[in-house]
C-alpha positions in Angstrom: 0.0 0.0 0.0 1.3 3.4 -0.9 -0.7 5.1 1.9 -3.3 4.2 4.4 -6.0 5.5 6.7 -6.7 3.4 9.7 -10.1 3.3 11.4 -8.6 3.7 14.8 -10.9 3.0 17.8 -8.1 2.7 20.3 -8.8 -1.0 20.8 -6.0 -3.6 20.6 -6.8 -4.7 17.0 -6.8 -1.2 15.4 -3.9 -0.2 17.5 -1.8 -3.0 16.1 -2.8 -2.1 12.6 -1.9 1.5 13.1 1.4 0.7 14.7 2.4 -1.7 11.9 1.2 0.7 9.2 3.2 3.5 10.7 6.2 1.3 11.0 6.0 0.6 7.2 4.5 3.8 5.8 5.6 6.4 8.3 4.1 9.8 7.4 1.9 8.2 4.8 -0.4 6.7 7.4 -3.2 8.5 9.3 -5.2 7.1 12.2 -8.8 8.4 12.4 -11.0 8.1 15.4 -14.8 8.7 15.3 -16.4 10.7 18.1 -20.1 10.3 18.8 -22.5 9.8 21.7 -22.1 6.0 21.3 -18.4 6.2 22.2 -17.4 6.9 25.8 -15.0 9.8 26.5 -12.6 7.4 28.1 -12.0 5.7 24.8 -11.4 9.0 23.1 -8.7 9.9 25.6 -7.2 6.4 25.2 -7.0 6.8 21.4 -5.2 10.2 21.7 -2.7 8.7 24.1 -2.1 5.6 22.0 -1.6 7.5 18.7 1.0 9.6 20.5 2.7 6.5 21.9 2.9 5.1 18.4 4.0 8.4 16.9 1.4 8.2 14.2 -0.6 11.2 12.8 -4.1 11.2 14.3 -7.3 12.8 13.5 -10.6 12.8 15.4 -13.8 13.3 13.4 -17.4 13.5 14.5 -20.0 11.0 13.2 -23.8 11.2 13.5 -25.0 7.6 13.5 -27.1 8.3 16.6 -29.1 10.8 14.5 -30.0 8.2 11.9 -33.5 6.8 12.4 -32.4 3.4 11.1 -29.7 3.3 13.9 -32.0 4.8 16.6 -34.5 2.0 16.0 -31.8 -0.5 17.1 -32.4 -3.3 14.6 -30.4 -6.4 14.6 -28.2 -4.9 11.9 -27.6 -1.7 13.8 -23.8 -2.0 13.3 -24.3 -1.9 9.6 -25.7 1.6 9.8 -23.0 2.7 12.2 -20.1 1.4 10.0 -21.7 2.9 6.9 -21.7 6.3 8.6 -18.1 5.7 9.7 -16.7 4.5 6.4 -18.5 7.1 4.4 -16.8 9.8 6.5 -13.4 8.0 6.3 -13.7 7.9 2.5 -14.2 11.7 2.5 -11.1 12.1 4.7 -9.1 9.7 2.5 -10.0 11.7 -0.7 -9.1 15.0 1.0 -5.7 13.6 2.2 -5.1 11.7 -1.1 -4.8 8.4 0.8 -5.2 5.3 -1.2 -6.4 2.6 1.3 -8.8 2.5 4.3 -8.0 -0.2 6.9 -9.9 -1.6 9.9 -8.9 -3.9 12.8 -11.1 -6.9 12.0 -9.4 -10.2 13.0 -10.4 -13.8 12.1 -12.2 -14.3 15.4 -14.6 -11.6 14.5 -15.9 -13.7 11.5 -17.4 -16.2 13.9 -19.9 -13.7 15.4 -22.8 -11.9 13.9 -21.2 -8.6 12.8 -23.3 -6.8 10.2 -20.7 -4.0 10.2 -18.5 -6.3 8.1 -21.0 -6.1 5.3 -20.5 -2.3 5.2 -16.7 -2.7 5.1 -16.9 -5.1 2.2 -19.3 -2.9 0.3 -17.1 0.2 0.7 -13.8 -1.5 -0.1 -12.3 -1.3 3.4 -9.3 -3.7 3.9 -8.8 -5.9 6.9 -5.0 -6.6 7.1 -5.4 -8.9 10.2 -7.9 -11.1 8.4 -5.7 -11.1 5.2 -2.8 -12.3 7.4 -4.9 -14.9 9.2 -4.5 -13.2 12.6 -6.7 -14.3 15.5 -7.3 -12.2 18.6 -4.6 -14.2 20.4 -2.2 -13.5 17.5 -2.9 -9.8 17.8 -2.3 -9.8 21.5 1.0 -11.8 21.2 2.4 -9.5 18.5 1.2 -6.4 20.4 3.0 -7.6 23.5 6.2 -8.4 21.5 6.1 -4.9 20.1 5.7 -3.5 23.6 2.4 -1.8 22.9 0.8 -0.8 26.2 -2.6 -1.9 24.8 -1.7 -5.5 24.3 -3.9 -6.9 27.1 -6.8 -4.4 27.0 -10.2 -6.1 27.4 -12.5 -6.1 24.5 -14.5 -2.9 23.9 -17.8 -2.2 22.0 -19.8 0.9 21.5 -22.3 1.9 24.2 -25.3 1.1 22.0 -24.4 -2.6 22.3 -25.6 -2.4 25.9 -29.2 -1.8 24.7 -31.2 -4.9 23.6 -32.1 -4.9 19.9 -35.5 -3.3 19.2 -35.3 -0.9 22.2 -34.7 2.6 20.9 -31.2 4.2 21.2 -31.2 7.7 22.7 -28.4 10.0 23.8 -29.9 9.9 27.3 -29.6 6.1 27.6 -26.0 6.2 26.2 -25.1 8.8 28.9 -26.6 6.7 31.6 -24.6 3.7 30.5 -21.3 5.6 30.1 -21.6 7.1 33.6 -22.5 3.8 35.2 -19.6 2.0 33.6 -17.2 4.9 34.4 -18.0 4.3 38.1 -17.2 0.6 37.9 -14.0 1.2 36.0 -12.9 3.9 38.5 -13.5 1.3 41.2 -10.9 -0.9 39.7 -12.9 -3.4 37.6 -11.3 -4.1 34.3 -14.0 -5.9 32.2 -17.3 -4.1 32.5 -20.7 -3.9 30.7 -23.8 -2.2 32.1 -26.8 -3.4 30.1 -29.7 -0.9 29.9 -32.9 -3.0 30.4 -35.5 -0.3 30.7 -35.4 0.9 34.3 -33.1 -2.0 35.2 -29.3 -2.0 34.9 -27.6 -5.3 34.6 -24.0 -5.4 35.5 -21.7 -7.8 33.8 -18.1 -8.3 35.1 -15.3 -10.7 34.3 -16.1 -13.8 36.3 -12.9 -13.5 38.3 -14.0 -10.0 39.5 -17.5 -11.0 40.5 -16.6 -12.2 44.1 -15.0 -8.8 44.8 -18.2 -7.0 43.9 -20.3 -9.4 45.9 -18.1 -9.1 49.0 -17.7 -5.3 48.9 -20.7 -3.7 50.5 -19.2 -0.2 50.1 -19.0 -0.6 46.3 -22.5 -2.1 46.2 -23.9 0.9 48.1 -22.0 3.3 45.9 -23.3 1.6 42.8 -26.9 1.6 44.0 -26.8 5.3 44.8 -25.1 6.4 41.5 -27.3 4.2 39.4 -30.5 5.6 41.1 -29.2 9.1 40.5 -28.8 8.2 36.8 -32.4 7.0 36.5 -32.2 3.2 37.1 -34.7 1.9 39.5 -33.1 -1.6 39.9 -29.5 -2.9 39.7 -28.7 -6.6 39.1 -25.5 -8.5 38.7 -25.3 -11.2 36.1 -23.8 -14.3 37.9 -22.6 -15.7 34.5 -20.3 -12.7 34.0 -19.4 -10.9 30.9 -19.7 -12.8 27.6 -18.7 -11.3 24.2 -21.7 -11.0 21.9 -24.1 -11.7 24.7 -27.0 -9.9 23.2 -26.4 -11.7 19.9 -26.9 -15.1 21.3 -30.6 -15.2 20.8 -30.5 -13.9 17.2 -31.0 -16.4 14.3 -28.7 -14.1 12.2 -25.6 -14.7 14.4 -25.2 -18.1 12.8 -24.9 -16.7 9.3 -21.4 -15.3 9.4 -20.7 -12.3 7.3 -18.5 -12.6 4.3 -15.3 -10.6 4.0 -12.5 -10.6 1.5 -9.2 -12.1 2.7 -7.2 -10.3 0.1 -7.9 -8.5 -3.2 -8.8 -11.1 -5.8 -9.1 -13.9 -3.3 -12.2 -15.9 -2.5 -14.2 -14.8 0.5 -14.1 -16.5 3.8 -17.2 -17.0 6.0 
């Protein structure tokens, strides 16, 4: 690739792609992070810090997926509308900067879950170098650690809208409630956190290894109850099964139909 724009979320996958692209292309690579109500401020701060750590040029743009009625309705293919908004804006930036390729951080493990956003990437010609190289999440973490990237063991992250069950409308108010609730748990030392917005109920999901700490710490429980009530939740529950990636996708018939994505230009598609 002569030049590349990396869709840079600040997660471990896109960070590795940006680091490698910068190592090869130097000033001909640009990391671009999308800012919207569905992305917590903590992730925006992390993306700025990581881009500086890598030494890559970095740009933050604003996207408006939350204003799209198709996204607000929260259908099962919500991510398709989000990624279409993202990639459309990235293509504009790429044209303005005369950049030839747009890259994302999709890895081979992502192909096993229901991810309609991959359809948008395929339609808009976005490349997935990690998939093309056959990299799993474990491969990504191992190489990131070998390259001394501080992000190598960061827990998986998804947009705030993923905490709202499909079919329940997405609003800025709900996203704010989720962000503030999760910020409290992160600031209390928990590392893998999801707060599911179930109407007036908040369901907390933690890494299974961290559940006993929450259950045995009455101070944190009281703090959570007060904060969550102040945010507008009437009830707080803890999921005893802990955090599971793609938890809200488990009941969808679509999640069994894996999205197709090109492994490399001209090659057959992998499901």
